[in-house]
N, C-alpha and C positions, 0 to 999 in steps of 0.2 A: 856686289858688292864694290865699289868705288873709293879709290884714295881715302877721299875726304873721308864717308862713313867707318871706312875701318876704322881712320885716327880716331873720331868722336865715339865708337865701341868699342873701342881700347881704354877710354878715357875717363865714360861713363862705369865700367871695371874695372880700372884702378881703384874709384871713389866707390867702389862697395865693396869694394875688397878691406877687412877687417886683420888688417896685419900681424896681430898678435895670436892669431887664432890659427892654430892647420891642422888637417886632421890625416890619419894615412890610416890605410886598410891591407887588413890581411885576407886574401881571398885563395880558398884554397877549395880546387877541384880534387876531390881521393886527396893522394899524398902529395899534388903537386900547388906549389904556390905562381899567382900572377908576380912581376918581376919586371920591372922597367929601366932600361940604361938614359940614368938620367942625360943632357943635356952643356947644364949651365951646371957653375955654382962649386962648392964642395963635393955634388956629388955627380959631378963633369964625367962621363964612362963609366960607371959604377952603378951596378947593377941594382935597385933599392924596391921596396914596396910603394905602389903606387898613390898619390893624398895630395893635396894644394890648402888651402888657405880657405877660410870660412866665408862669403859673403857677409854683410851688416843684411839682420833680419832672415838668419837662416840656420838651421841646427846644425850641431855639427854633421850628425846623423846623414840630411839633408847634400852639406857640401862632398859629405864622403862618396853618397854618389853618385853625384854628377864628375866627384874630381875622378873618378876611374872610369866610369862613360866618356868622360873628355879623352883621356889618354890613353885607355887602351878600347873601346867598343865595349866593353866587359860588362852587363847587369848584372850588381852582387847588393846582397842587403847586410846593414852589419847587425849581428846579431849578443857579440859579447865587447864587452870591453876591457883588452887587452894591458894598457899602462896609458902612466902621460906624460910625458919628460915634461919639465916643466924648469923656469929662472925668472931673473928682477925683470923679463923684457918679455917673455911669449910665453905661451905653451900649445902639445902639439899632442891631441890622442890618438889612438891606435885602438883601434878594434877589429875583433873578428869579422871576417863576411863571407857569408852564405855565395855560390858561385850561384848564378840562374842564370843567365845564357851571354850568348854571344864566343868571339873567337880573337885571339889577341891581337890588334894590332898598333901600333906606334900611332900616334897624335902628327910624328912628323917638323915634333917643335920642340915642347919642353923632353920629349925624349926619342932615343932613335928603335928605340927597338922597345916590340912586350910581347912576354912566352909565359909560358908554365915554365914552369923546373918544379924533380924534385926539393920536395923540401927539405932532405938529407943533405942534401949538393950543395943546396943556398949555403945553408947552412960553411961549409967548406969551401967555399966559390970565392979564389980569391981579387973576384971584381966584385963583393959585394960589399958594403963594409961592415963596422962594430955596430955601431948603433942597431941596423936590420939584421945584421948577425943575431944579434942578443936578443931579441923581438922575435925571431922563427927559431931559436932557443927556447924561446916560454912557449912556445906554439906547440912546437916537440912535448916538452917535461911538461909544460900545467895548463893546456888549454880548457881543461875540464874545472878550474877553478877559478879563470875567466868572472869578473861580473858581468849580472844579467843584465837588461834592464827590467825594472820592477813598476809597470804601472799602476799612478797613482793620480787621485783626484787634486787639484792645486788651486784654492780660492783666488788664488794670482790673475794680472791680466795679464803677463809676459809673452804671451805665446805659449805654442805646446813645450812643458818640460818633460825631461827625462830626471829616473832615478836609477843610476848604477850599483849596483850594489848585492851585497849572500845572504 
């Protein structure tokens, strides 16, 4: 791909991004959690759960599968909603994900490292930021109480609907 095509692709990606909607995934493989070492912003150099922004006309679940694969080469499927962080500007939904396949590999762009780490070690690690620590401790303490996707039929015509509840 030449420089012009790369610039066009990046511009299209920017236009297709919903900057107010983001997702994160807690991918568990046994007692290990998938983490990435972030390369920019407030999380630079810190180990966080993988995730990113939702594209326009993309469900949060599809965005999360795409982001985890792009950032780590791990295939995983969201199974439960762990929590939502929101403010006046945006929201960030965090899902528990089932590991499907793959070996962690960094994308060498958004992160410099992708790895599985024992979840009990991760909550104590000094390079894990507070929100990631809170999320992981919640998984340790309460994963069975996370909200499950409950299928239902909608009469609306706005694409795929999901309801996570008890």
